[in-house]
N, C-alpha and C positions, 0 to 999 in steps of 0.2 A: 384865617383860612390856610390850610396846608396843601390842598390839592385843587387845581384849577384846570378846566378844559375849555378852550376857546375855539369853537367850531367856526369855520368860515371867517377867519380873523385877518385876512389879507389887508383889510382896510385900516387896521390899527397902525397909526403913525405917531402916536404919542405915548409916552410912559405913564400918562395920567391914569389910564385904564387899570393898570396893575401896580401903580406906585404904592398903594397901601398894603400890599401883600408882602410884608417884610419877613414873614415866617413861612413863606411858600416853599414847599419841599418838592412838589410834583407838578409839572406843567405839561399839558398836551395842546399843541398848537399846529395849525396847518403850515403856516409860514409867518415869520415875524422877524423883524430886525432885532437880533439878539442884544444889541446895545440898549434896547428899551427895557431889558430885564435887569439892568444894573442894580436896582434896589434889592433884588432877590439873589444876586450872584453869590452871596456868602452862605445862603441857606438851601438853595436848590440842589436836590440830590438826584431827581429823576426828570428827564427831559425827553419828550416825544415830539419830533418836528421833521420838516422837510429840510434836508441839508442844502444850504445855499452858499453863497460866496462869503458868508459871515462866520465860517468855522474858526477863524483865528480868534474870535471873541470868546470862544469856549474855554480858552485857557484862563479866562477871568472868573471861572466858576469852579473853584478848588474843591468843592464838596460833591461835584457830580459823580455819582457811582453807577448810574444806569442811563443809557441813551438808546432810544429807538428812533431810527431815522430812515427816511426814503431819500435817496440821492439820485440826481440825474447826471452829475459830473464825477466820475470815479477819481479824478485827480484831487478832489476835495477830501478823500479819505486819508491822505497823508497827514493833514492837520488833525483829524479826528484821532489818528493813531498816536498822537503825542500826549493824549490825556491819560497819563499813567495811573491815575487814581480810580479809573473805571473798574468795576467788578462785573458788570453785565453790559452786553452790547447786542443790539438787534439791528441788523442791516437789511433793508429792503432795496431792491433795484430791479432792473430789467435785464440788460445784457451781461454776459460774463465779465467779471472784473478781477483785477489783481489785488491781493490783500498783502502784498509786500509791505513790511513795516508794522504789521499788526503785533509782532513779537515785542514791541515796546510796551504793550499793555500787560505788564508783569503781574498785576493784581486781578486780571480778568479770570473769573471763575465760571462764567457762562457766556457762550457766544451762540447767537441764533443767526444763521445765514439763510436769509430768504432771498438770496440772489446767487446765481451760479458764480463760481470762482474758477480762475484758470489753473490754480494749483493749491493743494492743501499743505504743501511744504512749509510755508510761513507759520502755520499753526504749531509746528514742533517747538517753536521758541516760547510758547505760552505755558510757562512752568506752573501756573496755578489753575489752569483750565480743568474743570471737573465735568462740565456738561457742554455738549455741542449739539446744536439742532441744525439739521439740514432739511430745508423745506423750500426747494426751488424747482423751477421748470426751465427747460431750454426752449427758447422761442425761435432760435436759428436752427433750421433743419440739419445743417452740417455739424452741429454740436450734438452730443448725446451724453447720457449718463455713463455709458460704457466707455467713453473715451477719457474719462477722468481717472487719475491714479489716486485711489483712496488709501494706499498703504502708509503714507506719512501720518495718518490719523493714529496708527499704532504707536507712534513715537512721541505722542503728547504725554509727558510724564505723569500727570495726576488725573488724566481723563478716566472717568468712571462710566459715563453713559453717553451714547450717541442716539439722539432722537431723529428718526428719519420719516420723511413723507413716504407714502406707499410707492411712489414712482422710483424712489431711491433705495428702499430697504433691501431688495434682493442683491443689488450690486455691492452695497456696503457690507452686508452680512457675509458675503464671500471673502472679503478681504480683512475687515476689522476683527481682530481676535483678542485685543488687549483691553477692550471695553465692552460693556453690555450694549447691544444694538436693540432699540425699542421702536416699534411703530408709533410714530408721533400721534396718530389719531386713536390709539387704543390704550394708552397708558393712563 
């Protein structure tokens, strides 16, 4: 088996459930102690999970190319940004976060931000990034789409396409001139 989705898996406390999946490439879990995935650490390329305090264990997964995660503690992103083999990253969250350090992901070709960020400046260090998705909402009334400076997006060297949610597209189209801006829900 190469792909596995474990819904409502918070009760998994033993590696026995997944021990036999030595060829596992893609895993979708709600929450799991990543140390339980040790037998799949050399083959796993795609991981979808809730980011917890176990991010340091991710360095033991050298073939991870894609991560989709929901995080509650933005400080955990620092560890995630050390996984320089990633080519695709999808971040979900609630409040606005800092993505300082994301420039370490030199192989990243696609980034999906489903969480508001405090600045797009760190993205200018992503020298391989070709696709950027902006699909977030502001839950705090004091923040708004218009308060963000989108101009750093123009300085992402290889960027070809910016996919935007309808709430963002007008603001982004006004500023981003070096990449195609596309309505996320119409492409």
